N, C-alpha and C positions, 0 to 999 in steps of 0.2 A: 646301769649303762644308759637307760633312757634319761634319767635325771642329768647325767653328764652331757648328753647330746643337746638337751634343752638349754643347759648352761652355755654351751658353745654357741648355739644359735643366738641366744640373748646377747652374749658378749660381742658377737660379730655384728649384730644389728646396732648395738650401742656404739661401737667403734665407727661403723659406716655413717651413722647419723651425726656423730661428733665431727667427723671429717667434713661432712656437708655443712654443718652449722659453722664450723671454723672458716670454711670458704666464704660463706655468706657474710660473716663478721668481717673478714678481710676485705671483701668488696665494699662494705659500708664504712670501713675505716674505724670500726668499733673494737671493743675489748675481745681478745682472741682466746681460744682454748690453748692452754700451755702445751708445748710439744711433748713435755714429759708425761702429761696425762694421756695423750694419744698413744705414746709408746707403751705406757703401762696397760692400757686397755688391750692393745695388740698383744703384749706379752702374756696377758692373763687369758688368752684364748681368742681374741678378736682380730688376729692378724689378717685373716682373709677379708674381713669387713674393712679393715684399714687399707689394705691393698686395693680392693675394689673401689673404696672411696677416693683414693688417689686417682684412679683411672676415670671413674665416672665424673667426678667434680673437677678433674685436672688440677688437683691441689697437692702441693708439696712435691711436685715432680721435678723441681730444680734443686731440691735439697738433697745432697748426697746422703745424709744420714737417713732419709726416708727411702730414697731410691735403692739403697743397699740394705737398710735396716728392715724394711717391711718384708721383702722376700726371705731374709734370714729368719725373721720371726714366724713367717708362714712355715718354713722348714722346721723350726723349733716346735711350733704348735703341732705339726704332723707327727713328729717324733714322740711328743708327749701323749698324743692320742693313741698311737700304736703301742707304746709301753703300757698305758692304762688298759687298753683293750686286751693285751696279753695277760694281764693279771686279773681280769674280771671274769 
């Protein structure tokens, strides 16, 4: 279980950092992080980091796919954690 929690923390940190990096790239008009990558990181356990990144960096807040998708992925991540915790 400890290894799983470490994995979740790492995924959330990575997703948060990616959101911040993408925001910085957007401001500079340079090459961006693909939205698909941001969603994959969130789906693989980093949804809370992605959602916090949206709030902290004020990034992707006008994209319906993110405004709806990130909270849904947070719920999905929570369900997965609960299911895994029940079987450990």
